KOLMI-321198 format. One record per atom (N, C-alpha, C): residue in three letters; x, y, z. Coordinates in pm, whole numbers, padded with zeros to 5 digits, always signed. Layout:
<lokols>
alaXYZ;...
</lokols>
This chain:
<lokols>
met-09053-05549+04431;met-09214-05611+04397;met-09268-05695+04501;lys-09381-05655+04561;lys-09423-05722+04620;lys-09457-05876+04651;pro-09430-05976+04740;pro-09481-06081+04716;pro-09614-06086+04706;arg-09678-06183+04607;arg-09808-06203+04562;arg-09873-06331+04652;ile-09992-06316+04690;ile-10032-06433+04796;ile-10175-06488+04723;leu-10195-06544+04685;leu-10339-06588+04665;leu-10423-06662+04728;ile-10532-06635+04797;ile-10573-06627+04934;ile-10751-06758+04858;val-10726-06863+04878;val-10870-06950+04840;val-10963-07005+04966;glu-11042-06908+04981;glu-11134-06912+05087;glu-11249-06864+05097;asp-11363-06947+05120;asp-11523-06907+05075;asp-11578-06829+05215;glu-11493-06820+05328;glu-11559-06716+05425;glu-11556-06563+05408;pro-11630-06459+05391;pro-11567-06343+05351;pro-11497-06275+05494;ala-11550-06317+05593;ala-11516-06253+05699;ala-11368-06265+05736;ile-11347-06413+05695;ile-11204-06456+05726;ile-11084-06375+05630;val-11179-06357+05497;val-11098-06312+05359;val-11051-06176+05382;asp-11150-06095+05458;asp-11132-05988+05477;asp-10999-05961+05616;thr-10990-06066+05703;thr-10897-06025+05809;thr-10764-06069+05757;ile-10781-06159+05672;ile-10621-06228+05641;ile-10590-06083+05535;gln-10665-06036+05448;gln-10636-05933+05348;gln-10555-05858+05466;tyr-10625-05763+05520;tyr-10586-05620+05612;tyr-10435-05666+05672;ala-10408-05831+05749;ala-10262-05868+05776;ala-10179-05863+05722;leu-10234-05955+05588;leu-10099-05969+05517;leu-10084-05848+05394;glu-10176-05783+05376;glu-10117-05627+05295;glu-10061-05515+05418;thr-10084-05503+05544;thr-10027-05450+05579;thr-09893-05490+05607;asp-09859-05622+05618;asp-09727-05646+05610;asp-09648-05657+05471;gly-09721-05564+05382;gly-09697-05569+05270;gly-09693-05684+05152;phe-09803-05723+05174;phe-09770-05851+05065;phe-09921-05787+04977;ala-09920-05856+04843;ala-10018-05806+04760;ala-10110-05951+04788;thr-10248-05941+04706;thr-10337-06041+04760;thr-10443-06033+04643;arg-10482-06168+04626;arg-10556-06156+04541;arg-10662-06303+04591;cys-10807-06252+04575;cys-10891-06376+04661;cys-10995-06452+04580;leu-11009-06589+04596;leu-11104-06652+04539;leu-11179-06754+04588;ser-11316-06730+04588;ser-11401-06807+04702;ser-11450-06917+04644;leu-11369-06986+04521;leu-11400-07134+04488;leu-11270-07213+04406;gly-11273-07314+04449;gly-11149-07412+04436;gly-11124-07402+04250;ala-11238-07380+04190;ala-11224-07457+04035;ala-11159-07341+03962;pro-11137-07179+03997;pro-11048-07110+03909;pro-10912-07081+03929;val-10869-07189+04022;val-10751-07223+04094;val-10659-07161+03981;leu-10685-07300+03908;leu-10556-07386+03795;leu-10541-07249+03679;pro-10680-07220+03616;pro-10664-07097+03523;pro-10600-07011+03575;leu-10607-06969+03696;leu-10541-06833+03751;leu-10427-06852+03728;leu-10365-06969+03768;leu-10231-07007+03807;leu-10143-07001+03626;ala-10200-07075+03581;ala-10191-07055+03434;ala-10132-06961+03368;asp-10225-06791+03390;asp-10193-06665+03366;asp-10137-06567+03474;glu-10176-06610+03570;glu-10056-06512+03693;glu-09960-06584+03779;thr-09852-06495+03841;thr-09758-06595+03926;thr-09778-06521+04034;phe-09804-06631+04107;phe-09781-06609+04303;phe-09685-06665+04333;asp-09633-06638+04461;asp-09511-06651+04556;asp-09582-06758+04655;leu-09716-06773+04672;leu-09773-06860+04769;leu-09934-06836+04762;ile-09952-06976+04809;ile-10136-07008+04789;ile-10158-07029+04960;val-10254-06973+05025;val-10343-06993+05152;val-10463-07070+05122;leu-10472-07188+05153;leu-10590-07263+05065;leu-10659-07305+05200;asp-10801-07291+05157;asp-10900-07336+05278;asp-10917-07502+05258;ile-10881-07577+05316;ile-10951-07717+05269;ile-11090-07767+05232;gly-11186-07657+05335;gly-11330-07696+05334;gly-11387-07628+05223;leu-11361-07602+05065;leu-11435-07521+04951;leu-11562-07591+04946;pro-11641-07485+04878;pro-11776-07509+04867;pro-11779-07635+04717;asp-11666-07650+04646;asp-11726-07687+04517;asp-11592-07839+04503;ile-11505-07786+04588;ile-11362-07899+04583;ile-11263-07911+04709;asn-11266-08008+04772;asn-11192-08076+04863;asn-11054-07980+04834;gly-11005-07938+04941;gly-10907-07840+04933;gly-10769-07957+04930;leu-10741-08088+04996;leu-10680-08145+04988;leu-10646-08194+04794;glu-10767-08228+04785;glu-10783-08270+04612;glu-10691-08159+04520;leu-10742-08035+04550;leu-10697-07938+04471;leu-10524-07918+04489;cys-10461-07917+04609;cys-10357-07938+04635;cys-10278-08025+04560;lys-10307-08136+04531;lys-10321-08284+04447;lys-10277-08197+04276;gln-10413-08145+04229;gln-10399-08094+04104;gln-10277-08010+04116;ile-10272-07885+04193;ile-10169-07786+04169;ile-10057-07873+04173;arg-09998-07901+04247;arg-09872-08016+04240;arg-09849-08116+04157;asn-09915-08137+04035;asn-09894-08170+03920;asn-09811-08077+03849;thr-09820-07977+03856;thr-09801-07866+03741;thr-09704-07786+03826;tyr-09765-07729+03952;tyr-09639-07572+04019;tyr-09620-07656+04139;arg-09496-07570+04178;arg-09440-07619+04313;arg-09432-07481+04402;ile-09551-07379+04380;ile-09592-07275+04488;ile-09596-07348+04592;pro-09567-07264+04712;pro-09579-07297+04838;pro-09761-07304+04874;ile-09779-07356+04953;ile-09931-07379+04995;ile-09923-07351+05139;ile-10020-07323+05229;ile-10035-07307+05343;ile-10185-07351+05341;phe-10261-07434+05424;phe-10368-07491+05441;phe-10430-07417+05540;leu-10544-07384+05541;leu-10689-07328+05662;leu-10760-07408+05652;thr-10776-07485+05790;thr-10883-07573+05818;thr-10951-07570+05922;ala-11050-07593+05978;ala-11154-07583+06075;ala-11104-07696+06199;arg-11057-07811+06084;arg-11031-07925+06128;arg-10903-07957+06222;ala-10893-07982+06360;ala-10770-08009+06415;ala-10703-08145+06404;asp-10786-08236+06344;asp-10732-08389+06345;asp-10621-08402+06298;glu-10504-08455+06376;glu-10377-08484+06355;glu-10376-08570+06211;ile-10434-08662+06192;ile-10441-08705+06013;ile-10433-08615+05941;asp-10561-08555+05966;asp-10571-08476+05833;asp-10463-08381+05803;arg-10385-08316+05953;arg-10258-08226+05920;arg-10149-08311+05832;val-10117-08409+05888;val-10032-08534+05819;val-10056-08538+05669;val-10196-08573+05623;val-10248-08607+05506;val-10210-08477+05447;gly-10220-08386+05499;gly-10208-08219+05405;gly-10054-08202+05411;leu-09961-08251+05480;leu-09818-08217+05466;leu-09778-08320+05368;glu-09846-08446+05339;glu-09825-08570+05303;glu-09794-08508+05143;ile-09911-08463+05094;ile-09956-08424+04948;ile-09897-08311+04922;gly-09799-08240+05004;gly-09748-08140+04918;gly-09773-07961+05023;ala-09823-07974+05113;ala-09854-07824+05191;ala-09718-07823+05253;asp-09697-07710+05247;asp-09587-07640+05326;asp-09620-07618+05491;asp-09696-07570+05495;asp-09739-07538+05629;asp-09923-07568+05685;tyr-09966-07537+05785;tyr-10091-07597+05830;tyr-10168-07522+05942;val-10274-07433+05899;val-10307-07333+06019;val-10454-07403+06044;val-10473-07426+06156;val-10610-07416+06208;val-10719-07326+06287;lys-10810-07333+06216;lys-10912-07207+06245;lys-10993-07219+06410;pro-10981-07133+06489;pro-10974-07047+06485;pro-10847-07025+06483;phe-10779-06882+06423;phe-10613-06864+06439;phe-10580-06691+06412;ser-10464-06681+06475;ser-10421-06523+06479;ser-10376-06465+06308;pro-10460-06375+06278;pro-10381-06329+06098;pro-10261-06311+06159;arg-10178-06244+06226;arg-10041-06252+06258;arg-09970-06349+06244;glu-10040-06463+06296;glu-09942-06572+06326;glu-09953-06608+06167;leu-10065-06599+06089;leu-10078-06665+05980;leu-09951-06565+05849;ser-09945-06467+05892;ser-09867-06388+05780;ser-09703-06438+05846;ala-09668-06459+05975;ala-09558-06477+06012;ala-09495-06659+05948;arg-09600-06718+05951;arg-09595-06859+05877;arg-09574-06828+05687;ile-09630-06711+05679;ile-09598-06702+05523;ile-09490-06643+05507;lys-09429-06569+05586;lys-09282-06509+05586;lys-09165-06623+05595;ala-09182-06699+05699;ala-09134-06818+05734;ala-09125-06926+05586;val-09225-06946+05519;val-09222-07031+05448;val-09184-06950+05307;leu-09180-06830+05290;leu-09084-06798+05199;leu-08957-06758+05203;arg-08931-06751+05327;arg-08755-06732+05328;arg-08703-06874+05288;arg-08767-07001+05326;arg-08749-07116+05309;arg-08708-07156+05146;thr-08870-07103+05067;thr-08878-07147+04960;thr-08879-07050+04829;gly-08857-06924+04870;gly-08897-06809+04815;gly-08784-06684+04772;pro-08866-06555+04769;pro-08810-06435+04747;pro-08729-06365+04894;asp-08671-06284+04861;asp-08604-06221+05012;asp-08704-06113+05029;leu-08742-06118+05189;leu-08855-06042+05194;leu-08804-05865+05247;glu-08658-05827+05212;glu-08649-05724+05243;glu-08725-05620+05216;gly-08784-05664+05123;gly-08832-05500+05024;gly-08990-05509+05083;val-09047-05616+05179;val-09178-05588+05214;val-09257-05463+05254;arg-09165-05382+05348;arg-09223-05297+05439;arg-09217-05177+05346;gln-09317-05117+05397;gln-09349-04951+05344;gln-09351-04899+05468;thr-09263-04771+05470;thr-09249-04688+05568;thr-09295-04608+05547;ala-09348-04483+05628;ala-09350-04320+05601;ala-09217-04263+05646;gln-09177-04178+05582;gln-09072-04097+05562;gln-09027-04063+05706;ala-09083-04059+05796;ala-09067-04038+05950;ala-09005-04139+06034;phe-09042-04248+05933;phe-09012-04361+06050;phe-08942-04447+05999;ser-08847-04547+06069;ser-08820-04671+06007;ser-08819-04796+06081;ile-08829-04907+06038;ile-08858-05036+06108;ile-08755-05110+06058;asn-08705-05156+06227;asn-08614-05292+06176;asn-08712-05426+06247;asp-08746-05510+06143;asp-08824-05624+06182;asp-08753-05711+06248;ala-08632-05790+06222;ala-08567-05844+06302;ala-08525-05802+06433;lys-08522-05692+06477;lys-08511-05672+06628;lys-08656-05586+06687;arg-08753-05577+06588;arg-08839-05537+06663;arg-08886-05392+06724;arg-08785-05286+06630;arg-08793-05174+06658;arg-08804-05055+06594;ile-08872-04988+06603;ile-08918-04853+06523;ile-08873-04720+06556;ser-08772-04655+06483;ser-08744-04525+06473;ser-08821-04423+06385;tyr-08826-04320+06489;tyr-08920-04197+06479;tyr-08820-04095+06451;phe-08769-04005+06319;phe-08713-03896+06323;phe-08565-03947+06365;gly-08516-04092+06336;gly-08382-04140+06421;gly-08369-04191+06532;arg-08471-04154+06617;arg-08449-04221+06739;arg-08554-04337+06790;val-08493-04419+06845;val-08549-04564+06852;val-08636-04539+06967;leu-08806-04568+06961;leu-08912-04581+07027;leu-08893-04715+07121;glu-08915-04678+07260;glu-08938-04804+07379;glu-09100-04834+07367;leu-09084-04927+07286;leu-09267-04994+07256;leu-09271-05132+07327;ser-09379-05129+07363;ser-09425-05277+07391;ser-09445-05342+07305;arg-09477-05485+07303;arg-09536-05598+07226;arg-09635-05536+07123;tyr-09746-05483+07181;tyr-09834-05445+07124;tyr-09855-05308+07040;glu-09783-05209+07157;glu-09743-05085+07104;glu-09703-05072+06957;tyr-09583-05204+06938;tyr-09516-05190+06813;tyr-09605-05254+06705;asn-09677-05318+06756;asn-09787-05407+06629;asn-09870-05308+06567;ile-09898-05210+06702;ile-10031-05128+06597;ile-09942-05033+06552;leu-09806-04992+06567;leu-09765-04835+06492;leu-09702-04907+06372;lys-09648-05013+06330;lys-09601-05095+06228;lys-09752-05120+06157;thr-09838-05153+06199;thr-09986-05106+06093;thr-10018-05038+06044;phe-10014-04928+06112;phe-10040-04752+06072;phe-09903-04695+05986;ile-09766-04751+06002;ile-09687-04710+05926;ile-09685-04786+05763;ser-09717-04901+05798;ser-09740-04978+05657;ser-09860-04939+05531;arg-09937-04858+05597;arg-10051-04753+05533;arg-10100-04694+05574;pro-10003-04529+05554;pro-10066-04408+05601;pro-10164-04386+05512;gly-10274-04305+05602;gly-10372-04244+05526;gly-10499-04344+05604;gln-10478-04482+05591;gln-10585-04559+05600;gln-10618-04592+05689;val-10761-04554+05721;val-10836-04541+05895;val-10854-04705+05924;phe-10818-04723+06021;phe-10846-04861+06107;phe-10952-04878+06184;ser-11027-04940+06197;ser-11119-04960+06317;ser-11032-05068+06445;arg-11088-05042+06540;arg-11045-05062+06691;arg-11055-05237+06658;asp-11137-05275+06597;asp-11172-05414+06533;asp-11064-05483+06472;gln-11017-05401+06359;gln-10956-05430+06281;gln-10814-05442+06326;leu-10759-05321+06427;leu-10629-05305+06513;leu-10630-05472+06574;met-10743-05448+06674;met-10719-05557+06750;met-10733-05713+06672;asp-10773-05718+06554;asp-10704-05838+06482;asp-10612-05826+06440;leu-10508-05737+06404;leu-10390-05729+06328;leu-10304-05727+06446;ala-10326-05701+06530;ala-10190-05618+06647;ala-10197-05742+06761;trp-10318-05822+06783;trp-10316-05921+06897;trp-10343-06035+06848;asp-10255-06146+06927;asp-10224-06285+06896;asp-10386-06352+06909;ala-10429-06278+06995;ala-10575-06374+07079;ala-10661-06223+07093;pro-10702-06164+06947;pro-10749-06044+06957;pro-10889-06053+07052;glu-10968-06182+07062;glu-11111-06158+07124;glu-11083-06136+07275;ser-10973-06149+07335;ser-10905-06107+07476;ser-10867-05945+07468;ala-10902-05897+07370;ala-10861-05768+07401;ala-10985-05666+07378;met-10985-05559+07435;met-11115-05446+07429;met-11053-05315+07342;asp-11211-05269+07353;asp-11184-05140+07251;asp-11085-05058+07337;arg-11109-05033+07469;arg-11045-04923+07519;arg-10898-04983+07539;thr-10851-05091+07533;thr-10726-05149+07535;thr-10675-05074+07408;val-10703-05082+07295;val-10663-05033+07166;val-10646-04884+07207;asp-10773-04814+07266;asp-10706-04654+07301;asp-10602-04651+07404;ala-10592-04713+07469;ala-10516-04716+07575;ala-10364-04690+07525;his-10344-04825+07427;his-10165-04844+07340;his-10180-04682+07276;ile-10237-04681+07213;ile-10265-04553+07116;ile-10229-04423+07205;lys-10285-04401+07311;lys-10228-04315+07378;lys-10112-04324+07401;asn-10070-04441+07466;asn-09945-04428+07502;asn-09837-04435+07390;ile-09876-04457+07257;ile-09766-04460+07110;ile-09754-04264+07132;arg-09899-04209+07093;arg-09872-04085+07102;arg-09756-04011+07223;val-09769-04028+07316;val-09672-04015+07447;val-09564-03987+07403;lys-09500-04140+07323;lys-09372-04164+07327;lys-09347-04084+07190;leu-09443-04058+07096;leu-09371-04001+06969;leu-09391-03814+07015;lys-09462-03785+07088;lys-09468-03666+07138;lys-09336-03631+07172;arg-09255-03694+07291;arg-09125-03705+07358;arg-09007-03663+07238;val-09041-03724+07099;val-08950-03728+07018;val-08995-03602+06897;asn-09082-03559+06880;asn-09161-03463+06813;asn-09289-03389+06894;pro-09220-03296+06972;pro-09354-03225+07045;pro-09486-03158+06967;asp-09417-03116+06840;asp-09507-03025+06797;asp-09574-03136+06680;thr-09585-03216+06674;thr-09646-03303+06574;thr-09745-03426+06616;asp-09860-03428+06587;asp-09932-03561+06642;asp-09935-03660+06500;pro-09861-03758+06499;pro-09896-03814+06378;pro-09994-03904+06354;ile-10067-03948+06448;ile-10198-04045+06461;ile-10314-03943+06434;val-10375-03956+06388;val-10528-03913+06338;val-10646-03997+06372;thr-10691-03923+06493;thr-10829-04018+06536;thr-10951-03960+06460;his-11033-04070+06387;his-11128-04052+06318;his-11269-04089+06365;arg-11314-03973+06437;arg-11458-04014+06515;arg-11517-04107+06481;gly-11590-04210+06563;gly-11658-04328+06541;gly-11629-04423+06430;thr-11469-04380+06412;thr-11470-04457+06270;thr-11311-04553+06328;gly-11231-04463+06367;gly-11136-04543+06410;gly-11009-04436+06426;tyr-10865-04497+06364;tyr-10715-04396+06398;tyr-10657-04441+06233;ala-10582-04332+06186;ala-10511-04330+06079;ala-10380-04300+06138;leu-10251-04296+06004;leu-10114-04226+06023;leu-10122-04134+05927;arg-10094-04016+05952;arg-10069-03861+05885;arg-09997-03933+05761;glu-10053-03894+05640;glu-09999-03907+05520;glu-09853-03805+05491;asp-09879-03706+05536;asp-09777-03587+05489;asp-09644-03621+05559;leu-09594-03733+05654;leu-09497-03735+05752;leu-09406-03733+05625;
</lokols>
């Protein structure tokens, strides 16, 4: 079963980015834009971790964390626009397991979630989903294609892993930049295209008769589902 992550954040753009990152990495997500429904939801459903924004419209995230801690030991990672060290210390003292300051890399957040769950929660060996032609070794950051290890750069690995996790899903260039780059604002559309071109060349060397990456003109890229 996939680890379930509850995202409590009121900015839709941030929610979308977090969801893409976490679901690509194999997590199941549920989202709330307000703090009030959190405790009733926790009474009915089980989650492995909460990503909690401090600056919610209806309640301060620090106060909500205290309320959650009165009943539940579920891990909590705070999101905040404030970088003040005192805020971080207070957040950790009242029971948060980690603290991420906006703007942040969605891949960094996913990595922090995995780190927290390794300390507190279930084994993540079952998180990955792969197309049959591919296999992923997360520990060594290696991807094999029809049994042959691909020589991939850092960003090529991130892009291809994103595709493998969601065969058939079309990813725009912006989404790929958000998911594959630590600092997506420093990347450009042409950079994504260049990396995908390099990935295709490396895949062709293994299987010249197949191009598993499909270009959707004006939209983005996807991995074929029939591999």
